[in-house]
N, C-alpha and C positions, 0 to 999 in steps of 0.2 A: 394536472397535478396528481390526481389519483393514479393515473397510468405510470407516472414517474415514480411514485412511492411503491407501487406494485413491482416495477422493474428493479428498484433498489432492493426490495426485500428478496426478490427472486435471485438476483446476482449475489447478494450477501449469503443467502442460504446455500447456493451452489458451491461457494468457496469457503464457507465457515470451517469445514473439515481441515483446512490448512493450518488452523490455529494450533491444534495439538501437535501437528508435525513440526511447526516452527518451534514450539516449546521444547520438543524433544531434541531438536538440532541445537538450540541455544544451551540447554542443559548439558548435552554431550560436549559442546565446545567449552563450557565453563568447567566441566569435570576434567576434560583433557588438559586444560591449562592449570589445573590445581586450584581454581578459584572456589569450587565447591566439592565436597566429598559425600554429602548426603543431603536429602531434602526432607522437610517435615510434611505431614499430611496437608497442612494449611498451604504451604508453598506449592504443592502439587495441584491442589484444587484451584487455588488462585491462578496459577499459571495456565492451566488448561482452560478454565472458564474465560479468563481475560484475553487469552490469545485467540480463542474461538470468536469472541466478540470483536477483537481487533481485525481478524481476517474478514469477518462479516462486513464491517464498516469499510475496510479497504476495498473490497470487491464491489460493494454497493455504490460507493461514491463515483465509480466510473460512469454512472448514469448521467453525470453532468454533460458529457459529450453528446448525449442524445437529445438534449433540450435545444430545439431548433433556433430559438431566438436569442440564445446565449453565445456570444463570440467565443471561439475556441481558446483564445488566449485567456479570457476571463474564466472559462471552464477549467483551464489548466491551473490557474491560481487558486480556484476553489478546491480542486482536487489536491493540490500541493498542501494547502492549509489544513484541510481535513486529515490528510495522511500524516502530516507533521504532528499535529496534536494527538491523533490516534496513537501513533507509534510512541511518541514521547510519554504520553500519559501512561500507557500500559508498561513501557520499559521502566518508568519510575515506580509504578505500583508493584512490579515484580522485583524491584531492586536490581535490575540488570545494568543500570547506569547510575552513578552517583550524581547528586545535584551539581557538583562542580564541573561535571563533564558535559553539561547541556550545550555550552558554546561549541565544543568539538562535535557533538552529535548534530547540531544545527548545520555547521559547515559541511559535514559529510552528507547529511540528508539533502541539502540544497544542491550540492555538486552532483550527487548520484541522480536525483530527480531531473536535473537539467540535462544530464547526459542521456538518460532514458528518453526524455521527452524529445530531445533533438534527434535521436536515432529513429524514433517513431515518426516524427515530422518528416525527416528526409526519406524514409521508406514510403510513406504515403505520397509525398511529392514526386518521387521517381515513378511510382505506379500511375499516378494521374498523368504525368508527362508521356508515359508509354501509351496509355489509352488515348490521349489526345493525338499522338502521332499515328496510331492505327486509324482513328477517325478521319484524319486529314488524308490518308492514303487510300481511303475507300472511295 
């Protein structure tokens, strides 16, 4: 348990810097669309701190795949749940999505997560099959 917590903290710390970058991209997109024209100091501070924490959690939760006695499908469900509430919570906190758009956000999130998970799964499966073929031919 201590090892997993340490790995969570290390992964989170390595990628927490992505938070301010994500914030800048979101603000640029909102500015380009005309949704915002200026930000208050409170919005800037909240955005930077919250997205730093959001990136920390998102990176750290990938540790679930390293827990040996946890089935990969269950690890995927844990990761999906944590990411969903992580993103949704911080998007609502920052006012990036209104409450009435939560169902749309949920559908998009689940679809994108499923596609990414499927791509990773297929990539790993192809690599394992190649390695098995190499072993058979030796």
